[in-house]
LOKETI-683834 format. One record per residue (C-alpha): residue number from 1; x, y, z. Coordinates in Angstrom, 2 decimals. Layout:
N
+------+---------+---------+---------+
: resi :      c1 :      c2 :      c3 :
+------+---------+---------+---------+
:  NUM :       X :       Y :       Z :
...
+------+---------+---------+---------+
END
This chain:
159
+------+---------+---------+---------+
: resi :      c1 :      c2 :      c3 :
+------+---------+---------+---------+
:    1 :    0.00 :    0.00 :    0.00 :
:    2 :    0.96 :    3.67 :   -0.11 :
:    3 :    3.65 :    4.81 :    2.33 :
:    4 :    1.60 :    7.66 :    3.72 :
:    5 :   -1.66 :    6.55 :    5.35 :
:    6 :   -3.32 :    9.80 :    4.22 :
:    7 :   -2.30 :    9.59 :    0.57 :
:    8 :   -4.73 :    8.00 :   -1.87 :
:    9 :   -3.93 :    4.48 :   -3.03 :
:   10 :   -1.97 :    3.97 :   -6.22 :
:   11 :   -4.03 :    2.85 :   -9.26 :
:   12 :   -2.43 :   -0.61 :   -9.16 :
:   13 :   -3.39 :   -0.97 :   -5.49 :
:   14 :   -7.02 :   -0.25 :   -6.33 :
:   15 :   -6.84 :   -2.73 :   -9.20 :
:   16 :   -5.41 :   -5.46 :   -6.97 :
:   17 :   -8.04 :   -4.77 :   -4.29 :
:   18 :  -10.77 :   -5.12 :   -6.92 :
:   19 :   -9.21 :   -7.98 :   -8.88 :
:   20 :  -12.35 :  -10.12 :   -8.88 :
:   21 :  -14.47 :   -7.21 :  -10.11 :
:   22 :  -11.90 :   -6.52 :  -12.85 :
:   23 :  -11.99 :  -10.14 :  -14.00 :
:   24 :  -15.78 :  -10.31 :  -13.95 :
:   25 :  -16.25 :   -6.86 :  -15.48 :
:   26 :  -14.89 :   -7.82 :  -18.88 :
:   27 :  -17.70 :   -9.36 :  -20.98 :
:   28 :  -15.41 :  -11.44 :  -23.21 :
:   29 :  -13.38 :  -12.39 :  -20.16 :
:   30 :  -16.48 :  -13.72 :  -18.38 :
:   31 :  -17.41 :  -15.76 :  -21.46 :
:   32 :  -13.91 :  -17.17 :  -21.88 :
:   33 :  -13.36 :  -17.71 :  -18.15 :
:   34 :  -10.31 :  -15.40 :  -18.07 :
:   35 :   -9.31 :  -14.05 :  -14.67 :
:   36 :   -6.55 :  -11.94 :  -13.20 :
:   37 :   -4.50 :  -13.62 :  -10.49 :
:   38 :   -2.29 :  -10.70 :   -9.41 :
:   39 :   -1.69 :   -7.04 :  -10.21 :
:   40 :    1.29 :   -4.94 :   -9.14 :
:   41 :    2.58 :   -1.59 :  -10.38 :
:   42 :    3.35 :   -2.12 :  -14.07 :
:   43 :    2.66 :   -5.88 :  -13.97 :
:   44 :   -0.33 :   -8.18 :  -14.31 :
:   45 :   -0.81 :  -11.94 :  -14.19 :
:   46 :   -3.76 :  -14.04 :  -15.24 :
:   47 :   -5.05 :  -17.42 :  -16.24 :
:   48 :   -7.03 :  -18.52 :  -19.27 :
:   49 :   -8.73 :  -21.83 :  -18.51 :
:   50 :   -8.96 :  -24.37 :  -21.31 :
:   51 :  -12.57 :  -24.79 :  -22.42 :
:   52 :  -13.79 :  -26.95 :  -25.27 :
:   53 :  -15.78 :  -24.06 :  -26.76 :
:   54 :  -12.51 :  -22.10 :  -27.13 :
:   55 :  -10.82 :  -24.75 :  -29.27 :
:   56 :   -9.70 :  -23.54 :  -32.68 :
:   57 :   -8.76 :  -26.92 :  -34.18 :
:   58 :  -11.11 :  -29.78 :  -33.25 :
:   59 :   -8.59 :  -32.39 :  -34.45 :
:   60 :   -5.91 :  -31.29 :  -31.96 :
:   61 :   -8.01 :  -29.59 :  -29.27 :
:   62 :   -5.69 :  -26.56 :  -29.36 :
:   63 :   -7.16 :  -23.32 :  -28.05 :
:   64 :   -7.87 :  -20.70 :  -30.75 :
:   65 :   -5.15 :  -18.13 :  -31.40 :
:   66 :   -7.68 :  -15.32 :  -31.05 :
:   67 :   -8.28 :  -16.36 :  -27.44 :
:   68 :   -4.55 :  -16.00 :  -26.75 :
:   69 :   -4.50 :  -12.62 :  -28.49 :
:   70 :   -7.41 :  -11.31 :  -26.39 :
:   71 :   -5.83 :  -12.74 :  -23.23 :
:   72 :   -2.43 :  -11.13 :  -23.82 :
:   73 :   -3.98 :   -7.83 :  -24.99 :
:   74 :   -5.94 :   -7.55 :  -21.77 :
:   75 :   -2.96 :   -8.44 :  -19.59 :
:   76 :   -0.85 :   -5.83 :  -21.41 :
:   77 :   -3.53 :   -3.13 :  -21.08 :
:   78 :   -3.87 :   -3.85 :  -17.39 :
:   79 :   -0.10 :   -3.73 :  -16.88 :
:   80 :   -0.06 :   -0.37 :  -18.69 :
:   81 :   -2.90 :    1.06 :  -16.59 :
:   82 :   -1.34 :   -0.19 :  -13.38 :
:   83 :    1.96 :    1.54 :  -14.23 :
:   84 :    0.40 :    4.99 :  -14.26 :
:   85 :    0.50 :    7.35 :  -11.29 :
:   86 :   -3.14 :    8.40 :  -11.79 :
:   87 :   -6.08 :    6.22 :  -12.83 :
:   88 :   -6.44 :    6.32 :  -16.62 :
:   89 :   -7.85 :    4.08 :  -19.27 :
:   90 :   -5.56 :    2.91 :  -22.05 :
:   91 :   -6.33 :    1.83 :  -25.60 :
:   92 :   -4.40 :   -0.63 :  -27.75 :
:   93 :   -2.48 :    1.15 :  -30.51 :
:   94 :   -0.38 :   -1.78 :  -31.66 :
:   95 :   -0.09 :   -5.38 :  -30.56 :
:   96 :    2.22 :   -7.97 :  -32.02 :
:   97 :    1.74 :  -11.62 :  -31.11 :
:   98 :    4.38 :  -14.24 :  -31.86 :
:   99 :    3.12 :  -17.81 :  -31.57 :
:  100 :    5.93 :  -20.16 :  -30.56 :
:  101 :    4.02 :  -23.44 :  -30.15 :
:  102 :    0.44 :  -24.57 :  -29.70 :
:  103 :   -1.03 :  -24.67 :  -26.23 :
:  104 :   -1.60 :  -28.22 :  -25.02 :
:  105 :   -5.08 :  -29.65 :  -25.13 :
:  106 :   -6.97 :  -29.51 :  -21.84 :
:  107 :   -4.41 :  -27.31 :  -20.08 :
:  108 :   -4.93 :  -23.85 :  -18.66 :
:  109 :   -2.73 :  -21.04 :  -19.95 :
:  110 :   -0.86 :  -18.75 :  -17.58 :
:  111 :    0.00 :  -15.24 :  -18.69 :
:  112 :    1.95 :  -12.31 :  -17.41 :
:  113 :    2.59 :   -8.83 :  -18.73 :
:  114 :    4.74 :   -5.86 :  -17.85 :
:  115 :    4.81 :   -2.22 :  -18.79 :
:  116 :    8.51 :   -1.58 :  -19.31 :
:  117 :    8.40 :    2.03 :  -20.54 :
:  118 :    6.03 :    4.95 :  -20.70 :
:  119 :    6.00 :    8.39 :  -22.20 :
:  120 :    3.45 :   11.17 :  -21.65 :
:  121 :    1.07 :    9.53 :  -24.11 :
:  122 :    2.07 :    5.89 :  -24.63 :
:  123 :    2.84 :    2.81 :  -22.52 :
:  124 :    4.99 :    0.03 :  -23.96 :
:  125 :    4.37 :   -3.53 :  -22.82 :
:  126 :    5.45 :   -7.12 :  -23.31 :
:  127 :    3.73 :  -10.34 :  -22.29 :
:  128 :    4.14 :  -14.11 :  -22.20 :
:  129 :    1.68 :  -17.02 :  -22.31 :
:  130 :    2.82 :  -20.46 :  -21.11 :
:  131 :    1.84 :  -23.57 :  -19.18 :
:  132 :    4.49 :  -24.05 :  -16.45 :
:  133 :    7.06 :  -21.32 :  -16.93 :
:  134 :    8.33 :  -18.68 :  -19.31 :
:  135 :   11.16 :  -21.04 :  -20.24 :
:  136 :    8.81 :  -22.66 :  -22.76 :
:  137 :    6.39 :  -20.00 :  -23.98 :
:  138 :    3.33 :  -20.59 :  -26.11 :
:  139 :    3.18 :  -16.99 :  -27.32 :
:  140 :    4.72 :  -13.60 :  -26.64 :
:  141 :    3.29 :  -10.14 :  -27.17 :
:  142 :    4.64 :   -6.63 :  -27.55 :
:  143 :    2.22 :   -3.74 :  -27.41 :
:  144 :    1.84 :    0.01 :  -27.38 :
:  145 :   -1.09 :    1.57 :  -25.53 :
:  146 :   -2.40 :    5.13 :  -25.76 :
:  147 :   -2.94 :    6.80 :  -22.39 :
:  148 :   -6.37 :    8.40 :  -22.52 :
:  149 :   -6.87 :   11.82 :  -21.02 :
:  150 :   -9.00 :   11.94 :  -17.89 :
:  151 :  -12.59 :   12.98 :  -18.43 :
:  152 :  -14.59 :   15.23 :  -16.19 :
:  153 :  -17.93 :   14.01 :  -14.92 :
:  154 :  -19.64 :   16.79 :  -16.90 :
:  155 :  -18.08 :   15.65 :  -20.19 :
:  156 :  -19.10 :   12.07 :  -19.48 :
:  157 :  -22.70 :   13.11 :  -18.70 :
:  158 :  -22.88 :   14.94 :  -22.03 :
:  159 :  -22.18 :   11.75 :  -23.98 :
+------+---------+---------+---------+
END
């Protein structure tokens, strides 16, 4: 938590405190069963359970690549948001996914992401999807995320 008991919590602290709400608040995440497992400043971890309805190739039972893309995109966005000093939403500008090997049938996928650099307007991230450890990754991601400007309540009411 924050060093000073009177200072407001950091965005990542709020995210970690509300991790279950974050996981359940994403419609595609609810449908796919995705959930965050941990959030720290500039880092996020999650799990994508294997589900038969998410299989992309019925002959092999391998989870669809689009599921991995959505999983890593969300982990990267969350890592970017958690790196900021003030709560802000981010939007994916660019996301590159490199598939190294297929995920194994019937096995959950673990993912982690980090925001390794930020400018005034952009956060840069990288992520990994794997079964046991990052030593044998299924896919990696590199992304750039736009930092959205905060909106006043009046501007949001006008929408």
